[in-house]
N, C-alpha and C positions, 0 to 999 in steps of 0.2 A: 241453256248453256250460259256460263258466266265469263264475261270478257272484260279485261282491264286494258286501258290505254295509258301508257307511261311514256316518259321522255323528258328531255331537257326543257326547261321553261322556254317558251317561244317556238318550240319545234312544230307546233300545230296539233298536239294531242287532243286539245279540247275541240278544235275544228273537226278532227277525224272522229272523235267520239260522237259528235253531233251528226256528222254525215252518215256514219254507220248506223246510228240509231234511227235516223230518218229513212235510210235505205231499208232497214228491217221493217219498220212500221208501214212503209209504202207497200210492202208485199202482203200485209195483213197479219204478220206474225205478232204474237204477244211480246212486247218489249218494254222494259223499264230502264230508263237512264238514271244514273245516280251521279251527282256532282260531289266528288270526294276530294276536290282540290282546294287549297287554302284561298286561291283566287277563284271566287265563285262566278264563272262566266258561262257555264254550260247552258243555262236558260236563255241567255242572250244569243248564243250560237244556234240554239234550236229554233228560236222564234224572235228575231230581232224586232219585230213589230208588236210583240205581245207586251202586256203590262208586266211589271216586276213580279216574280214568283211570290205568291201569297201563302204558300204552304208552310206550316211551322217546320223549322229545320230539325233534323234528327238530333243534332248535338245539344240542343236546348231542352230536350225532353227524354233524356236517358233514363230517368227514374221511372217514368210511365212505361217506357219501352221494356225495361227490365221486369216490371210488374206483369205486363202482358205476356212476355215470353216465358217467364218462369212457370206459368200455369200451375200444375199441382205436382211438379217434380219434387219428390221427397228428399232428394240429395241437396237441394238448395234451401238453406234455412230461411232466407228472406231475400227480397229484391236487393237489399243493401249488400248482401253477400255475393251478388253477381258482379263480375268485372267484364270488360269488353270481350274477353276470350272465352267466357264460360260456355262450354258446349252444351247442346241439348241432350236430354235423356228421356227415359220413359216418364210421361206426365208433362213434359214441356209443351208449350204451345208452338206447334209447327205451322208454317204459313205456305199457302199456295201463291204463286206469282199473281199480283194484282187481285188477290182474293177480297172477298167482302168481310174484312176484319178491321179492327180499330186502327191498326198501324197504317195500312194502305189508305183507308178513308181519310185519316187525319193528315198524312204527310205527302201524299201524291197529288200532283196537279198536272193537267195536260198542257204542254207547251207546243204549239203547232199541232202536229199529229202524234207527239211522243209523250207518254206519261213520264214525269220527272219527279225525283226525290232528291233533296239536298241536305248536306251535313250542316250548312250554315257557315257564315263568315267568321273569321277571327276578329273579335272586336276589342274596343279599348279596355273593357273589364277583364280581358284575358292577359293583357300585357304584363309581363313580369311574373305572372302567377300560374300560367297554364301553357301547355304546348298544344299545337293544333291537333296532334294525333289523338288527344283525348276526345275530341269531337267525332273522330272517325269510329269511336266505339260503337255508335249506333249502327253504322254500316256493317261492321264486323259481326255484331250480334244478329243483325237482320240476315246476313248471308249464312251464318251458322244455323239459323232456325228456318231457312227457306228450303222447301222441297219443290224445286222447279223440275218440270218435265221436258221431254223431247219437244223441240220446236219452240221453246220459250227462251227468251234472251234477257239477261241483265248486263248492261253496258255501263262500266264505271270509269269516269274520268278521274284518274288518281293524282296525287300530289306530284309535283315536278321533281325530277332528279332522283338522287339516291334516298331522299326523304321517304320514298315509298317503302323502304325497308324498316322504318322505325316501329312497325307493328307487324303482327302476323297476318295482316290483311292481304299481303301480297301472295299468300298461299291459298286464297279463297276462290281462285279462278280456274276455269278449264283451260284457258289460254290467255297469254298476255301479249299484246301488240305493243312493241316499242317503236315509237315514231322518231325517226332520225332525219335531220337535214344532212345534206352532203357536205359537211364541214368537220374539222377535227373536234370542235366542241360538240357538234351534233351527235357524233358517235361515241363520245367519252362516257356518257351514261350507259350506253350499251355494254361496254366492257364490265362496268360494275354490276349491272343487272345480270349479265350472262353468268358470272361466277356464282352469284346467289341462286339463280334459277337452277343451275346444274346441281348445286348442293341439295336442293329440295325436290328435284325432279319436276320443276315447273316448266311447262311448254312455253317457249319464247319464240316469237317471230318478229322480224324487223320490217317495218313499213317505211320506205323512203318517202320523203315529202319535200315539196318545193324543188323538184328536179327540173333542171332547165335544158339538159342535153346529155349526150353520150358521156362527156367527161364526168358529170355529176354521178351518173349511174355507175360508171367504172370505179369511181372513188368508193362508192358504197359497197360494191361487190368486193373490192380489195380489203376493205375494213371489216366487214361483217361476214363475208363468205356465204355459206349455205343458209345462214339464218335470215338472209334477205328474202322475204316472201314476195313482195311486190312493191310498186312505188306509185306515187301520184306526181303529176307534173305541176309546175307552177300554174296557178289557176286564177284567171281573170274573174271567173264566176264566184269563187270564194271571196276574192277581194271586193267584188260588188256586193256580196252578201254582208260582209263585214262593214261596208259603208251604208247598208240599209237600202240597197238598190235592187234587191231581189225579194221575192215572196218567200214566206216560210212554209207554204203548203207543199205537200209531198210531190205534186206534179212539177214543181219548180226544179226538181232534180233532173228533169228531162233536159234542161239546159246546161247541166254540168258537163264538162268536157268528156267525150266518149272514153278516153283512156282512164279517166278518174272514175267514171261509173263502172268500168270493167274492174278496176282495182277493188272497189267496194264489193263486187260480186266474188272476187277471189277471197276476200276476207271472210265472207259468209260461208263459202264452200269449205274453207279451212276450219272454221268453227264447227260446221255441221259434221265434218269428218272426224271430230274428236269425241270419242265416247266418254260419257261420264263415269268416273271412277269414284264411287261413293266411299269405299273403304279408305282410299288414300286421302281424299278430301277431309274426311272426318279424322283420320290419324294426324294430319297436320294441325287441325283445330285443337286436338287434345295435346299435341306436343307443345304448341305455343301457349296453351293455357297453363300447362305445368311449368314452363319456363317463367311465365309471369308470376305464378304462385310462389315459386322459390325466390325470385328476384325481389319482389316487393309486396305482392298482394296478400300473402299469408300474414305478414306483419301488419299491413294496413287494415285488414279486416278482423284480425285476431282469430282466424279460422284456418283449418287445413283444407285448402281449396282443392287439393288432389281428390278429396272425397266427393267432389261434385261430378267426377267422371263416372259415367255409367259404362262399365266394361263390356256389356253385352249389347250395346246400342249402336247402330249405324243408321243414320237417316237414309231413306230411300231403299232400305233393305228390309223393311218390316213387311209382314204378311198382309195380304188383302190390298188395301188402298195405298200402301206404303206410308201410311200416317197412323199415329197412335189414335185410338178411338176418341172422338170428340175433341181432338186437339187442333184440327185445321179448320180455318174459316176463310 
């Protein structure tokens, strides 16, 4: 299952992404965390005592990623003709989660108990000439070509605020958790996200964070209604972790406040109750690909990118292994 954490900057979405990833890993579930935020702090949240992440960032290797994922798809003339939204088709290289393939081998490193992949930071060479969402193309292509199965999890820490809507990436998930503090600013992003989520049928659940009492909880209930799934209380354990005073090992979660551990269990139960809808997931991928093709990509590539869409292809709905022969590694 694919899970996104979104919210206002400072709401705690990176912390929740890390806690949930560690909660899943502790259970033995296959999980991959992806740092898709312009502020690349997920590695630090997962393992504050670890060395800096040494995995090459996805955003710096888009050409190689496109070459790999293109495979032998006859609808894609060249890797250069691929854009971040290019959907897979017959002949494309499809991936299993954490499989033995070049993309996972190159770009994934274990931080604490959690495998992590990162888009890479926005650096000085990008200033004035690029937007951060171009770096997220690697994540979108990866998710488009990933055939993940039951009991497998991808957890993505998304960009803060409404910036998450700047690409079709927000439609690539089975469920989106919006982390909201009990303040007016904290719930403002919720209203923006709610409307876009409804438009595309995206399942959205609000997770209250840094709740200090009944007044905070009542405020969240008044503001978001039935979308409020659960909440986490203000956490001395999290503060200690942020100050480097707790271990990164999974057993350290035993010291997390009982209410907050229970909230993580609720998140997982909610994710597990959501069946994968492959046709809808792929339809959204195609829709945003066609939007990008019309808006800028046909002109930029000099090609009709609508022809890249394989009309009879749906990932996860292929006979046998659910993967095209010789395409998954």
